[in-house]
C-alpha positions as CSV (number, residue, x, y, z in Angstrom):
1,X,42.3,12.9,-47.3
2,X,44.1,9.8,-45.5
3,X,46.0,8.7,-48.5
4,X,47.4,11.8,-49.5
5,X,50.3,11.6,-47.5
6,X,51.0,7.9,-48.9
7,X,50.7,9.7,-52.3
8,X,53.0,12.3,-52.0
9,X,55.7,10.3,-50.2
10,X,55.2,7.6,-52.9
11,X,56.0,10.0,-55.6
12,X,58.8,11.7,-53.4
13,X,60.3,8.2,-53.2
14,X,60.1,7.9,-57.0
15,X,61.7,11.1,-57.7
16,X,64.4,10.4,-55.2
17,X,65.2,7.2,-57.1
18,X,64.9,8.6,-60.4
19,X,67.8,11.3,-59.5
20,X,69.7,8.8,-57.8
21,X,70.9,11.6,-55.4
22,X,72.9,10.9,-52.5
23,X,73.7,12.3,-49.3
24,X,77.5,12.3,-50.6
25,X,76.7,14.0,-53.2
26,X,74.2,16.6,-51.8
27,X,77.2,17.4,-49.1
28,X,79.7,18.0,-52.2
29,X,77.3,20.2,-53.8
30,X,76.6,22.2,-50.7
31,X,80.2,22.5,-50.2
32,X,80.7,23.9,-53.8
33,X,78.2,26.3,-53.4
34,X,79.4,27.6,-50.1
35,X,82.9,28.1,-51.2
36,X,81.5,30.0,-54.6
37,X,79.8,32.5,-52.3
38,X,83.0,32.8,-50.2
39,X,84.7,33.7,-53.5
40,X,81.9,36.2,-54.6
41,X,81.8,38.2,-51.3
42,X,85.7,38.0,-51.3
43,X,86.0,39.6,-54.6
44,X,83.2,42.0,-53.7
45,X,85.3,43.2,-50.6
46,X,88.5,43.0,-52.4
47,X,88.8,46.9,-53.1
48,X,88.3,47.7,-49.3
49,X,90.5,45.4,-48.1
50,X,93.3,46.8,-50.5
51,X,92.2,50.1,-49.4
52,X,92.7,49.4,-46.0
53,X,96.2,47.8,-46.5
54,X,97.3,50.9,-48.0
């Protein structure tokens, strides 16, 4: 049981190296996802916004 953690972390490190995903790319991906979500919410609420303005 004691070697399970080392085994898991070893393969986690191999996986991270294999995908070569940097924190900068992660931040860019998260901001992109956040902007897409914001645009979807805005598009969903747009009829309410338009009717409130009239």
